C-alpha angles and dihedrals in degrees: 000000000000123000100235095205094050092046092047091054089051092050091049089054095046102034112008099192134071137168134174153107116290121257129190094231090054094043098111093046093045091052091050094045092050089056095044101041099033107167091022093058116089133187105202133198093239139011091245090057089052090055089050090051092052092046091052090048089056092047090052099042108014086235127126119251131209123232120197125196146140114260089247087070095058091100090062093045097048095072096064092031090061103029100037113019102031117114089241090060120029098338096227113170119223141174117220127198107198120189104223107220120172103073129136113319093005122143120280095248090061101045102083093040089052091051095053105030097099092042091052093051093047091047087055090056092250117146105238132196139153117256110246121242090220113087099218093046091047090053090050089050091054094047093048091047093050089052090050092048093051093048098043104028086228137127129256120204122202115203108216114204129202119290097009093130128055117235119274118222104213130147110268117226115226135179135244098248122118104199116101113222098224091051090048091052089051091054091047092051090052092047094051100043093149096046135096117234131216108192127196132239122287130011096359094062091043092051092045090052094047093048091054089050092048092050092045090240124148119245096233092112096053134077106190111207094206093169134015095076113215098020102091093096092050090052091049091050096056093039089055091050095051100037133059091224128107111251133206122190114204104202135177127221095246093050091042091055095045094069102015091145088071089075089077090061095058099072111134093020126129115215140106114254108196117185115198100204123194095152090243148091089241101177096054104041110308099266115165117266096210091236096116097105096039119111102216093185093059090041092053094049091048089053093053104266114154096219135008134181138172123208135177106170130070092241092052091047094049091049092049092049090055093052108032100060088062093055126100128214132029111339130182123197119183114199114190109214140183120267095248138121130185110252097224096047111152132215133241115270130209094010094180089059089048090052092051091048091050094049093049089058096055 
């Protein structure tokens, strides 16, 4: 097992720059890198943006940057990897750390990606190897890869498997909000009893599922977007256009940011876009999402939403949940919530059956 703090110090010395989208398998290393690299550590909206950041870093300094991501984000990264960084284009060398989800007993949304990750990287002409669990060998791998990158102008991808890094004990930053996300979701479910729900990737879908189980309610009203981070609102938009049902999209701030440009496509729609905002990528380590200074109400209005509101107290939320379900058109509600997740939170089961149940109710 690698000591994340020691390895992060080594990477700072050898590379000095990293950008990416957080991943649970990389959590200890990300935490250590954020401490070590500080202003040279970036959490980006998308994996493709992280590749662009690292390319620009090389253009500015002639140095090689590190991009970190979960393998589910390869699709986003491939565009700039092939059309910007590739040796047949601008020949910009990069190092990738790819969290390899999709192993034994992993969740359904990770299985196919896990099967094809290495093949995809090799097909892209990217040298691919698994990061060693031994610290000295891992350091040698990095040094050899940096030499290869400088000589070839190519990219090297390290596949990072589960439990490679030891845990890092660092103080966790929180926020000042009092509302607990799972309790908020419960109130929203009760306020929209006649609506269909599209719930975003990560903790929000898991909490929605568990609440239905706890209340002995069927799952026919919920489509749980367990993968495809950032696309829940787009799914809710088209579902609302081609169904006569009322739709609620439960979104998270990380997913909202990832495809924020989608908001411009929703003009003329009629659904309730509820963003549960804790300023963090909660399901993969709690890294900040950089949304803290963004006014989502003004943003929504500028993108054509008919009504927008932000709340952070129980009184404000209860008042909003009495008024908003009666509204027509495209509505955004931002609910600022505490950075907190129940330790024993379960995961959705039999998702194909859940999909069929949902579709039959449309």
